[in-house]
C-alpha angles and dihedrals in degrees: 000000000000115000114231113253123233088250091057092045091050090050091052091048090051092050091048092050090048092050092049091049092049092049092047091051092047091053091047091053092048091050091049092052093044090050096044097044097214121013138176119237091256091051090050091051092051096042092050093040093229132124117276095243090051092049089049092055093046093048090051090052094047090048091052089050091052095241094117136018138198116249110247097230101033139044091246132116125221135180120263128220088263089077088072089067089071090067098044092107095047116089123211118241092240096177094056095043093046094049093046097051097075089042096054091043089052091049092051092049089050101041100023093220121109120262126207132200111212135181132191119260110179109302092344138076112229124205108235098175138354144175099225090122091057097064141044090217093091138087099205139017106239104204123198110286098043110132136204131187111265099241095035095067135055093237092055092050090050090051094049094047092061101031115122114254096254093050091046091052091052091050092049091049089052092050090049091057092058128067108196123126092259092051093049090051090048093053091049094050095044101043097100104022094237095122094049092047090054092050091052091050094052095038098232142057131230138201118193118209099357112230103191098061138099088262105037116212097003101096136047129198145209119199137187128193127249119214135204121183090351094303128105109258104172145324138251116219131193113207120201138170109273089218093054097072144342116269092248090059092048090050091051093049103039115017098081093044089053092048093051092049092047090050090053092050092046091051090050091051090057094046123094111273093251091053098049123120123244 
């Protein structure tokens, strides 16, 4: 049997790296389209941070696979129902979502601003429920499934600040394996632990002028963690117009109210099912 030469081994390694990179880019494009709803090719290229010709090839492949489609009347691409098949093996946390719904509705009635419940999915925070439809003080309805980079949103910072060391290490290793702008920013902010320590001291996280939203720079957020069995299980975020007030005023008005509501939900999560609130 002929032993593989170093040249052949190097070629295989190069093909493997190329395949991994292509897959990663394809998933990034699919996430961008799923998050944006309906995007032009240029918007896809920018959102995924990849060259336009590369985005064009990936979009063509995803269209052939039936994952996305071009809108009939516009040069925009949107996800198809087939995308839902990717989540068929992932089960909703019904208890957490069910307990949070009355809580986030109550907060919106009290504070008027929309509230989101988010949970970590890999290196992203995913919206699982929100009250954007309950109030006029919103610029976009963020439906369940919308994702944001972990360190570029208040909910992600809140999650990371209370993650157990092993989980945090896994997250950091995952961020280190990616090289997008959000991942580079995450590595820079998390390298010494100062930011997470400050969040733990104050009991909440903030994000001024959210970048990765449907209206970049126009909203800011405050988030608090939710716990189950002593471990962080999600986060509640209040989203307000950045032009409406400085962050320090929003913190003074809303942070403690959010913390109290999150504490109530967390206590209910740890209670026996027949003793839970809501």
